GUTOR-494662 format. One record per atom (N, C-alpha, C, O): residue in three letters; x, y, z. Coordinates in steps of 0.1 Angstrom, whole numbers, plus 5000, padded with zeros to 4 digits. Each point is the difference from the previous one (the first is absolute). Example, Ala and Ser with C-alpha at 12.3 -4.5 7.8 and 13.67 -1.06 7.14 Angstrom:
2
ALA513249435078 ALA499150125000 ALA500950125000 ALA501050005007 SER498650114986 SER500950115000 SER499250115008 SER500550115001 
REM end
This chain:
293
MET927557167290 MET500949894999 MET500249935014 MET500149885001 LEU499850205010 LEU500149945013 LEU498849925003 LEU500249895007 LEU498650154989 LEU498949925003 LEU500049874991 LEU499649895005 THR500950124983 THR500149884992 THR501049905006 THR499949884998 ALA501250175008 ALA501049925006 ALA499549915011 ALA500649905004 ILE498250145002 ILE499449925010 ILE499749864995 ILE500149905008 ALA499550094979 ALA499649864995 ALA501149905000 ALA499949905006 PRO501350134988 PRO501149905001 PRO500549975014 PRO500449895003 ILE499650225005 ILE500449985014 ILE499049905007 ILE500549915007 LEU498250104991 LEU499149905005 LEU500249874994 LEU499949905007 TRP500350094980 TRP500349874994 TRP501249935006 TRP500049875000 GLY500950205005 GLY501249945006 GLY499749935013 GLY500849925005 THR498050115001 THR499649935012 THR499349864997 THR499749935010 THR500150044978 THR499349884996 THR500749885005 THR499349905005 TYR502050094994 TYR500849895004 TYR499749965015 TYR499849895003 VAL500350225005 VAL499949975015 VAL498549955003 VAL499849915008 ILE499250164986 ILE498649965002 ILE499849854995 ILE499449935007 THR501250044982 THR499849874994 THR500649895009 THR499449905003 THR501950125002 THR500749905008 THR499449995014 THR500149895006 GLU499450224999 GLU499650005014 GLU498549965002 GLU499649945010 TRP499550104980 TRP498649985003 TRP499249934990 TRP498949965002 LEU501650014986 LEU499249944989 LEU500349854999 LEU501149965004 PRO498049974990 PRO500249854998 PRO501249974992 PRO500350074991 ALA500549835013 ALA501249964993 ALA499749944987 ALA499049934998 ASN501950094992 ASN499949934987 ASN498750024993 ASN499549914993 ARG499950215008 ARG498850044993 ARG500150134993 ARG499350095003 PRO501749934988 PRO500350134994 PRO498850044991 PRO499750125000 LEU499749794993 LEU498950044991 LEU498750045008 LEU499350104997 LEU500549835014 LEU498950045009 LEU500250135005 LEU499150095001 VAL502249945003 VAL500350145005 VAL499750104990 VAL499650115003 GLY500849864984 GLY499750094989 GLY498650034999 GLY499650124998 VAL499549785002 VAL498650024999 VAL499550095012 VAL499250094998 MET501249875014 MET499550085012 MET500650145000 MET499450095007 ARG501749934987 ARG500550144999 ARG499250094991 ARG499750115004 ALA499849834985 ALA499450094990 ALA498449995000 ALA499450114999 LEU500049775002 LEU498649994998 LEU499150075011 LEU499150074996 PRO501149905017 PRO499150055010 PRO500050165000 PRO498950065000 ILE502350005000 ILE500050145000 ILE499550064987 ILE499550115000 GLY500849824989 GLY499550054987 GLY498450005000 GLY499450094995 LEU500049805010 LEU498550005001 LEU499550115009 LEU499050064997 ILE501749975014 ILE499650115009 ILE500050134993 ILE499150085000 PHE502049954993 PHE500250124992 PHE498950014989 PHE499450104998 LEU500349784996 LEU499050004989 LEU498650035006 LEU499250084994 ALA500549875018 ALA498750035006 ALA499950145004 ALA498950064999 LEU502250005005 LEU500050155004 LEU499850084988 LEU499350105000 GLY501449874989 GLY499950084988 GLY498849984992 GLY499550094993 ARG499949795007 ARG498749974993 ARG500150034985 ARG499050064995 GLN502049904999 GLN500150034985 GLN500849894994 GLN501149975004 LEU498449984985 LEU500749904992 LEU500650074987 LEU499650114996 PRO501449824998 PRO500650064988 PRO499050014989 PRO499049935000 LYS501250174991 LYS499250014988 LYS500850014988 LYS501150055000 GLY498449904989 GLY500650014987 GLY501449945000 GLY500249885004 ILE500850194991 ILE501349954998 ILE500749975014 ILE501049935000 TRP498450125010 TRP500649985014 TRP499849865005 TRP500649965010 TRP498549964984 TRP499949865003 TRP501349934997 TRP500649935009 TRP499950084979 TRP501249934996 TRP501250075006 TRP501049935002 ARG499050204999 ARG501150075006 ARG500249965015 ARG501149985005 SER497850005002 SER500149965014 SER500549855001 SER500749975009 LEU498949954981 LEU500549865000 LEU501550004998 LEU500749935006 VAL499850154984 VAL501450014997 VAL500850055012 VAL501049945004 LEU498550175002 LEU500750065012 LEU500049915012 LEU501049995007 GLY497849954995 GLY499949915012 GLY500949884998 GLY500649955010 ALA499550004978 ALA500949884998 ALA501550045001 ALA500749935007 LEU499750194988 LEU501450045001 LEU500450035014 LEU501049965005 ASN498250125002 ASN500350055013 ASN499849905012 ASN500650005010 ILE498449914988 ILE499649915010 ILE500049854996 ILE500749925005 GLY498450054985 GLY499749864996 GLY501249924996 GLY500249895004 PHE500650174987 PHE501349934995 PHE501150035010 PHE500949915002 PHE499250215003 PHE501150055007 PHE500249925013 PHE501149955004 PHE497850035004 PHE500149935013 PHE500549864998 PHE500949965008 PRO498549964983 PRO500549864999 PRO501449994996 PRO500849925006 LEU499750174985 LEU501450004996 LEU500950045012 LEU501149955002 LEU498450155005 LEU500750045012 LEU500249895010 LEU501149985006 PHE497849944996 PHE500149895010 PHE500849894995 PHE500849935008 ILE499250044979 ILE500849894994 ILE501550045002 ILE500849925004 ALA499550204993 ALA501450055002 ALA500449995015 ALA501149965003 ALA498050085006 ALA500349995014 ALA500249865005 ALA500949985009 TYR498449924985 TYR500249875005 TYR501249934994 TYR500649915006 ARG499850134981 ARG501049924993 ARG501450075001 ARG501049954996 LEU499050185009 LEU501250075000 LEU500250065015 LEU499150025007 PRO502249994997 PRO500250085012 PRO499550144999 PRO500050064989 GLY499649995022 GLY499450145000 GLY500950104993 GLY499550094994 GLY501849905009 GLY500950104994 GLY500050014985 GLY500050104994 ILE500049785000 ILE500049994985 ILE498750054995 ILE500050084990 ALA498949885016 ALA498750054995 ALA499950155001 ALA499550074991 ALA500949995021 ALA499950145001 ALA501050074991 ALA499650114995 THR501549845002 THR501050064991 THR499450014986 THR500250104993 LEU499249795002 LEU499450004987 LEU498850095000 LEU499850074990 GLY499449945021 GLY499050105001 GLY500550144999 GLY499350094995 ALA501949935009 ALA500650145000 ALA500450044986 ALA500450124998 LEU499449794992 LEU500350044986 LEU498850094995 LEU500150044988 GLN498949985020 GLN498850074995 GLN500350144995 GLN499450044990 PRO501550045016 PRO500350134994 PRO500449994985 PRO499750084992 PHE501149825005 PHE500449984986 PHE498849964991 PHE499850064989 ILE499449855016 ILE498849954993 ILE499050114998 ILE499550024989 VAL500250065021 VAL499050114999 VAL500650114991 VAL499250064993 ALA502149975008 ALA500650104991 ALA499849964986 ALA499750084991 PHE500549795006 PHE499849954986 PHE498650024995 PHE499750064990 TRP499349895018 TRP498650024996 TRP499550145000 TRP499250044992 GLY501350045018 GLY499750144999 GLY500550074988 GLY499350094994 TRP501849875001 TRP500650054987 TRP499249964988 TRP499750084991 VAL499949795009 VAL499249944989 VAL498650064999 VAL499550044990 VAL499849955022 VAL498650045000 VAL499750145003 VAL499250074993 LEU501549995016 LEU499750145005 LEU501050104994 LEU499850125002 LYS501249834990 LYS501050094994 LYS500750085010 LYS500550114998 GLU499749845014 GLU500850065011 GLU501549994996 GLU500449904996 ARG500350205007 ARG501450014997 ARG500849915010 ARG499850025012 VAL501149904983 VAL500949925009 VAL501450065000 VAL500650004989 THR499850055022 THR501350065001 THR501149905005 THR499649905006 SER501650144992 SER501149915004 SER500150005016 SER500349905006 ARG499350215000 ARG500050015015 ARG498949905005 ARG500249945011 LEU498650054983 LEU499049915004 LEU500549865000 LEU499749925009 LEU500950044980 LEU500549874999 LEU501149975010 LEU500149895006 LEU500850214996 LEU501049985010 LEU499449985014 LEU500549915008 MET498550174996 MET499449995013 MET499249875001 MET500049945011 ALA499550014978 ALA499349875000 ALA501049895003 ALA499749915008 GLY501550094986 GLY501049915003 GLY500550005014 GLY500349905006 LEU499850234999 LEU500450025014 LEU498949935010 LEU500449955010 GLY498350074986 GLY499049945008 GLY500149855001 GLY499849935010 VAL500450004978 VAL500249865000 VAL501249965008 VAL499949905007 LEU501250174992 LEU501249975008 LEU499750015015 LEU500449915008 GLY498850194996 GLY499750025014 GLY499149885006 GLY500349955011 VAL498750014981 VAL499249895004 VAL500849875001 VAL499849925009 GLY501150064981 GLY500849895001 GLY500949995012 GLY500249905006 MET500350224998 MET500950015012 MET499249965012 MET500549945010 MET498250104990 MET499249975012 MET499649865001 MET499949945011 LEU499849994978 LEU499349885001 LEU500649884993 LEU499749885004 LEU501250144986 LEU500549894992 LEU501049925008 LEU501050055006 ASN498949824993 ASN500949905007 ASN500849944989 ASN499549934991 PRO501950085009 PRO500849944990 PRO499949854999 PRO500249944989 GLN499449995021 GLN499849865000 GLN498649954996 GLN499749885000 ALA499550224996 ALA498649964997 ALA499949924987 ALA500850024991 GLN498349885009 GLN499849924989 GLN499050064990 GLN499050055004 LEU501449954983 LEU499150064990 LEU499049904995 LEU500449884998 ASP498450164999 ASP499049914994 ASP499550074987 ASP499550115001 ALA500549824988 ALA499650064987 ALA498650055000 ALA499750114996 TRP499349805009 TRP498650045000 TRP499850125010 TRP499250094997 GLY501549905014 GLY499950115010 GLY500550134994 GLY499450115002 MET501749894991 MET500550124993 MET499150054990 MET499750124999 LEU499749794993 LEU499050054990 LEU498850065006 LEU499550104995 ALA500049845016 ALA498850055007 ALA500350145005 ALA499250094999 ALA502049935008 ALA500350135006 ALA500150114989 ALA499550115001 PHE501249854988 PHE500250104989 PHE498750034993 PHE499750114997 GLY499549785001 GLY498750024994 GLY499050085008 GLY499350094995 GLY500849895018 GLY499150085009 GLY500450155000 GLY499250094999 ALA502149945001 ALA500550134999 ALA499650074987 ALA499750114999 MET500449814990 MET499750054986 MET498550045000 MET499650104995 LEU499549805009 LEU498650035000 LEU499650125008 LEU499250084996 TYR501449935016 TYR499650115009 TYR500550134994 TYR499350105001 GLY501849904992 GLY500550124993 GLY499050044989 GLY499750124999 VAL499849784994 VAL499050034990 VAL498750065006 VAL499450094995 GLY500249855017 GLY498850055007 GLY500150145004 GLY499150084998 ILE502149965007 ILE500250145004 ILE499950094988 ILE499350115001 THR501349854988 THR499950094988 THR498650014995 THR499650114996 LEU499749785003 LEU498650014995 LEU499150085009 LEU499150074995 ASN501149915018 ASN499250085009 ASN500250154997 ASN499050085001 LYS502249964997 LYS500450144997 LYS499450044986 LYS499550114999 HIS500649804992 HIS499650034986 HIS498550014998 HIS499550094993 TRP499749825014 TRP498650004998 TRP499350105009 TRP498850044998 GLY501850005013 GLY499350095009 GLY499049935009 GLY499949885000 ARG499350205007 ARG499049945009 ARG498650074997 ARG499950125001 PRO499149804995 PRO498750054996 PRO499050025012 PRO499050064998 VAL501449895014 VAL499049995011 VAL500850055013 VAL501250014999 PRO498150015012 PRO500750035013 PRO501149895003 PRO499949884996 LEU501150165011 LEU501149925003 LEU499649875007 LEU500649894997 LEU498550115013 LEU499549885007 LEU499549904990 LEU500349885001 THR498850164990 THR499449914991 THR501049954990 THR500049884997 TYR500950204998 TYR501149964991 TYR500949895006 TYR500349904994 THR500050125019 THR500849905007 THR499249875002 THR500649894998 ALA498150125005 ALA499249895002 ALA499949914987 ALA500149885001 TRP499850184988 TRP499949924987 TRP501249914999 TRP499949884997 GLN501350185005 GLN501249924998 GLN500249895011 GLN500449894997 LEU499350145015 LEU500149905011 LEU499149894998 LEU500349885002 VAL498450154994 VAL499049894999 VAL500449914988 VAL499949885001 VAL500450184987 VAL500449934989 VAL501249915003 VAL500049884997 GLY501050185008 GLY501249925004 GLY499849895010 GLY500549894998 GLY498750145012 GLY499749905010 GLY499249884994 GLY500349895003 LEU498750144989 LEU499249894994 LEU500949924990 LEU499749884999 MET501350184995 MET500849924991 MET500949905008 MET500349894995 ILE500150145017 ILE500849915008 ILE499249895006 ILE500649895003 VAL498150135000 VAL499249905007 VAL500149864994 VAL500349915007 PRO499450074979 PRO500149864995 PRO501449955001 PRO500249875001 ILE500950214997 ILE501349955001 ILE500349955014 ILE500749905002 ALA498950185008 ALA500249965014 ALA499349875003 ALA500649915007 LEU498150074989 LEU499349885002 LEU500649884993 LEU500149895006 LEU500450134982 LEU500649894993 LEU501449965006 LEU500249885001 ILE500650215003 ILE501349975005 ILE500049975015 ILE500749905005 GLU498650185003 GLU500149995014 GLU498849935007 GLU500049965011 GLY498950034981 GLY498849945006 GLY499250095008 GLY500250125000 LEU498849835008 LEU499250085008 LEU500850055012 LEU500949945005 PRO498850184999 PRO500750075011 PRO499849925014 PRO499049945002 PRO502050075007 PRO499949945013 PRO499150095009 PRO499650114996 ALA500149845016 ALA499350085010 ALA501050115005 ALA501149975003 PHE498450154997 PHE500850115004 PHE500050025015 PHE499049995007 THR502250054998 THR500150035014 THR499850155002 THR499950074991 THR500049975022 THR499950155003 THR501250084994 THR499850114995 SER501449835006 SER501250074995 SER499950014984 SER500450104995 ASN499149794999 ASN499850014985 ASN499050114996 ASN500350074991 TRP498649945016 TRP499150114997 TRP500650145002 TRP499750094993 LEU501149925018 LEU500750135002 LEU501050034989 LEU500050114995 GLY500749795000 GLY500950024989 GLY499350034987 GLY500550094993 PHE498449845005 PHE499250034987 PHE499550155001 PHE499950074990 GLY499649975022 GLY499550135001 GLY501150114997 GLY499750094993 LEU501549895013 LEU501150094997 LEU500450004986 LEU500250114994 ILE500049775000 ILE500550004987 ILE499050044989 ILE500350054989 GLY498449945015 GLY498950044991 GLY499750155001 GLY500050074990 LEU499749975022 LEU499650145002 LEU501150104998 LEU499950104994 VAL501349875013 VAL501150095000 VAL500949984988 VAL500250094992 ASN500449795006 ASN501049984990 ASN499450004986 ASN500850024990 THR497949965009 THR499450004986 THR499150114999 THR500250084991 GLY498849945018 GLY499050104998 GLY500650145001 GLY499950084990 VAL500749955021 VAL500650145002 VAL501250024990 VAL500150104994 ALA500749795005 ALA501250024991 ALA499750024986 ALA500650094993 TYR498449845001 TYR499750014986 TYR499250134998 TYR500250064989 LEU499150005020 LEU499450134998 LEU501150104999 LEU499950094991 PHE501149915017 PHE501150094999 PHE500849984987 PHE500450104994 TRP499749775003 TRP500949974988 TRP499350054987 TRP500650064992 PHE498149915006 PHE499350044988 PHE499950154999 PHE500050064990 ARG499850015022 ARG500050145000 ARG501350064996 ARG500150104992 GLY501049835012 GLY501450054996 GLY500249984985 GLY500750094994 ILE498849805000 ILE500249984986 ILE499450124992 ILE500650034990 GLU498350035014 GLU499450114993 GLU500950125000 GLU500050084991 ARG500749945020 ARG500650135003 ARG501550004998 ARG500750114999 LEU500049775001 LEU501449994999 LEU500449944987 LEU499249934993 LYS502050095003 LYS500649934988 LYS500149855003 LYS500249965011 THR499849974978 THR500149855002 THR501449975006 THR500249905007 SER500850174989 SER501449985005 SER500050025015 SER500749925007 THR498650184998 THR499950025015 THR499449885007 THR500549965010 MET498449994984 MET499349895006 MET500949885001 MET500049925010 SER500850054979 SER500849895000 SER501150005010 SER500449905006 PHE500150224997 PHE501150015010 PHE499449995014 PHE500649945009 LEU498250114993 LEU499349985014 LEU499849865003 LEU500049975012 ILE499949944979 ILE499849865003 ILE501249945007 ILE499949915008 LEU501350154990 LEU501249965007 LEU499950025015 LEU500849945008 LEU498350144997 LEU499850015014 LEU499549885007 LEU500149985012 SER499349934980 SER499449885006 SER501049905006 SER499949975012 PRO501250004981 PRO501049915007 PRO500750075012 PRO500449945009 VAL499850204990 VAL500550075011 VAL499149995012 VAL500549985011 SER498250044987 SER499149995011 SER500049865006 SER500049985012 ALA500049914979 ALA500049875005 ALA501349975009 ALA499949935010 THR501250124985 THR501349975007 THR500050075014 THR500349945010 VAL499250194990 VAL500050075013 VAL499049945010 VAL500349995012 LEU498549964982 LEU499049945009 LEU500549875005 LEU499749965012 GLY501049964980 GLY500649885005 GLY501050025012 GLY500149925009 TRP500650194990 TRP500950045011 TRP499350045012 TRP500449965012 LEU498550124987 LEU499350055011 LEU499149895007 LEU499949995012 VAL499449934979 VAL498949915006 VAL500649865002 VAL499749945010 LEU501050014980 LEU500449865000 LEU501449985006 LEU500649895000 ASP500050225005 ASP501350005006 ASP501149944990 ASP500949935005 GLN499050114982 GLN501049964991 GLN501150095000 GLN499850135000 ARG501449824999 ARG501250095001 ARG500350064986 ARG499749944989 LEU500750185011 LEU500450074988 LEU501550024999 LEU500650055010 SER500049914979 SER501450024998 SER500350144995 SER499150074996 TRP502249975004 TRP500350134995 TRP499750014985 TRP499650104995 LEU500649794998 LEU499749994986 LEU498550034997 LEU499650074991 GLN499549875018 GLN498650024998 GLN499650145003 GLN499250064993 MET501450005017 MET499750145003 MET500550094989 MET499350104997 LEU501849884998 LEU500650074989 LEU499149994988 LEU499750104992 GLY499849785005 GLY499149974989 GLY498750085001 GLY499550064990 ALA500049955022 ALA498750085002 ALA500350154997 ALA499250074994 LEU502049985010 LEU500350144997 LEU500250024985 LEU499650114995 VAL500949794998 VAL500250014986 VAL498750014993 VAL499850074991 VAL499249845013 VAL498750014995 VAL499350135002 VAL499450064990 LEU500749995022 LEU499450135003 LEU500650114991 LEU499350094996 ALA502049905003 ALA500750104992 ALA499650004985 ALA499850104994 SER500049785001 SER499549984986 SER498750064998 SER499750064990 ILE499449935020 ILE498650054999 ILE500150165000 ILE499350064992 VAL501449995018 VAL500150155001 VAL500750064988 VAL499550104994 LEU501649855001 LEU500750054989 LEU499349994987 LEU500150094991 SER499149805008 SER499249994987 SER498950114999 SER499550024989 GLN500150045022 GLN498950105000 GLN500550144999 GLN499250094999 LEU502149935002 LEU500550144999 LEU499850054986 LEU500149934990 PRO499550205009 PRO499750064987 PRO501250014991 PRO501150025005 SER498849954982 SER501150014991 SER500450144998 SER499150095000 ARG502249934998 ARG500550144997 ARG499650044986 ARG500449924991 GLN499050195008 GLN499750054986 GLN501150084995 GLN500650095008 PRO499849904979 PRO501050084995 PRO499650155000 PRO498950034997 THR502150055007 THR499750155000 THR499850054986 THR500949984992 PRO498050085005 PRO499850054986 PRO500950114997 PRO500350095008 ARG500149914979 ARG500950114996 ARG499250134998 ARG498850004996 LEU501950115007 LEU499350134998 LEU499950044985 LEU501150004994 GLN497750015001 GLN499950034986 GLN499750154999 GLN499150065006 VAL501650014985 VAL499850144997 VAL499150014988 VAL500249954989 GLN498650125014 GLN499050024989 GLN500550114991 GLN500550105005 PRO499449884982 PRO500350104991 PRO499150125001 PRO498849995003 ALA501750134994 ALA499150125000 ALA499049994989 ALA500149924990 ALA498950165011 ALA498950004990 ALA500650054987 ALA501050075000 ASP498449894989 ASP500550044986 ASP500150154999 ASP500950054993 SER498150025012 SER500050144999 SER501250075006 SER500550104996 ALA500049845015 ALA501150065007 ALA501349974992 ALA501050075002 LEU499049824990 LEU501249974992 LEU500150074987 LEU501050004993 THR497950075004 THR500050074987 THR500850135001 THR499850085009 PRO501249944982 PRO500850125001 PRO499350124997 PRO500550115000 
REM end
């Protein structure tokens, strides 16, 4: 679980990298550069293409986790204040719990739902601005992205992995990246000339935030419950808030610090083992021969 938590912590650094080093107003280009180059590198190292049903399964998983998710994420980021987008993303424990119950038959407990609500509250305390303007399309994009990503986590768990982790990750990154390319060209046009800072940012966001992070993430999906994965995602806004304080000199209020503690508490408490009822002592009857007078 600690290794898997590295992924959302790394994803929390995306905001700083994007604002400091990447081209402005090019969210779809950033999505392509996040997924496609590192995906092609992984594919070249693995030297294996999907076979049989894994052609369409890779298409579905790549679309859910990368191809559809990234554009919706960026639409929400552009049309909504970051706090509202992050708070809607924090609904994922509820979404994943629902799909885990439907697809994987995982048990949904009242404590799990309570901790999910606590996580949403904590993220809202950290990031939500009461004066923020709501946008219907932005809200739909944020909720749709969270819903699709929740389905992606569940299907990754349900279908398993037929090949080594590096190759499995490559399939989804390449498929998702290729899906974003025509959308990026249609909406944003040809990319501008990149500066040295841009290349540094693309290197960090591709190699570390995507390559390393998704390897840890897909490995965690195999070994952890889907509910655990959904709560670990809440570490991303916590990481982003702390990094903004450390790197961008952003001030943290007492409410934000309390919100971060609430999120961490929801993650820890959601993973505590459930108390099992103490079995009653059963007295076995004596053998029939012993009961015979």
